[in-house]
Steps between C-alpha positions, in 0.01 A plus 500: 500500500283783637451543872219662699512523886255650748568517867285620796463446869188359655422558868432135574701196601676296238274197576187704434620647173645164379177322588277751318717502175524114505126432469262486214280767669807722527582460136140579400491805722836628371434448125476844357248607239782667298467381140186310611708221657298208623568176674330225299600190700733385772623142542684416832670156513342397834172666425537748787491878503869566548703571182767218520779411270327352191189714526380622160322832447314578179447866432382718210551856413305724267715799449276663238121544562314259277820343383599133530617379845842351529517189719796376700600254763742564784640220716641530855851359451657572836370568853701537819444614861786594715522667850517856373405469138270313260450500128335334214557518126260475217610453142292537185461165340290609208397846398588827321841556664818330386616488859336579827643415845330678798655466841265594791736560791407579861755616760470551876594856600434502874119472541442607137552331172673616188302385194721472188360409151788434257418416136748386236332499157539532126206582273665337200465831304821676618620750756270781395191289559642363825551857629156610377345234729654649822228760556235233491699286742546802728118549521431132555756448773421837665140364520618164651715670762227755588237229543734304724552801717132566516411145595793440744653817636486483876391130496657336795366148439 
């Protein structure tokens, strides 16, 4: 199993960062254009705008210009809020990866929040391909972390 992890600190309270990352609007704002990634549809069990356990997210990626898009569905399988930490997990239900489990973790660090994206994955094509995916993941998650800081750094709400 290959692993990718990205950590950064956001100058905003845990509650603010958690709330932003937990919504449909946050997901749409944080979806990077790397490999032409697009959110196609989002289904939330209660019809609200918070990504709850059981939410399904349909995405597509077009890694090659003019090439066929690959479609996949991720499902929020876990979600928990604690006093000083919160997290949710999305797992690929259908799609191009043999395995994909992405834990979005948020930890209180004083008045700031540590943002941790941890992905366990297998492409299904072996270790060489799994390692070759890392630079793309690095770009995508750097984008997500930078956008979070741009939107929330210094936010005291």
